[in-house]
N, C-alpha and C positions, 0 to 999 in steps of 0.2 A: 648825610653824615656829618655835616656841619653842626647840626643840631645835638647829635650824639656826642661829639668831640667838646663841645660847649658845655653839656651837661656834666661830662666826665670832669672837666677842669673845674667847673663850679663845686661839683661834689667834694673833690679832692682839696681844693682850697678851703671850703668850710670845714672838712674834718681836720685839716691841719691847724686852722686858726682855733678850732673848738679844743684841740688837744694842747694848744699853747696857753689858753686861758686860765684863770684860777678855778673855773668851774670843773676842769678836768681833774683836779685834785680831790674834788668831793665825788667823782664818779667811782663806781666799783671797778676793781682791776680788771674783770672780764668785759666791761663795756669798753674800756680804753684799748684792751688787746683785740676786741672784735673790730674797733675803727681802725687801728693800725693794720691788721691782717686784712680787713676788707679793702682797704686802699691798695694793698699789693695785689690781691686777687683782682680787684677791678682794672687794675693797669695792665695785668696779664690778659684778661678778658678782651679789653679794648685793643690791645696789640694784636690779638689772634683775629680779631673782627676786621680791622684795618688791612692786615694781610691777606685774609679772605676776599675782602672787597677788591683788592688790587692785583688779586690773582698770583700773588706771591712775587711780584716784579723785583722788589728790592733783594729778595732771598735769591733769585735767578742771577741777578748780577753779581751777587756775592759769591755764589757757587762757581760761576764762570771765572771770576777772578782767582778764587781760590785754585782751581783746576789749573789755570793758566800758570800760577806761581809753582804749583807742584810739578808740572810737566816741563816747564822751561826755565829752569832756575838760572840759566847762564843769560838769557836775554833781558834786556831792559823791561821793566815792569810795563810801561806804556806799550811797548810793541806787543807783548805777550796778551794785553788787555785788548788792544785794537784787533788783534786776530782772531780772538774768540767771540768777542762781543760785536754783534752786527751794529751797523749805523743806526737801524731802526730801533734796536733795543736801548741805545744811548739816548736817542732822541725821546723815546716814551719815558724812559726813567728821568730825563731832565724834566720833560713836562710835567711828570707827576710830583717831582721834587719842588718845582715852582709853584704848583698848584697847592701842596701841602704848605709851603711857605707863605703864600698869600692867605690861605685860609687861617693860618695861626695869627696874622696880623689882623 
């Protein structure tokens, strides 16, 4: 996973640098468009892959949080979240968030 994210970041960085140089002015408009659109599609694909590998844990917490907000608008947000998100889910999400942060460093 680290290798894939490293390649992704290197590819996007290279494309962005290439598009900012004077060489980009000499490129055909279709090539510039392909590079710009390719970076967007690549970002989407990598995001889907990361969600697939994490079994959608961040989306699960987001869905639980949204459901709590809709169901109990009168209760404070922290109380609603604690009621719907188990301690194990919070710990798993926290561990994955720190792993992602450490991997980014």
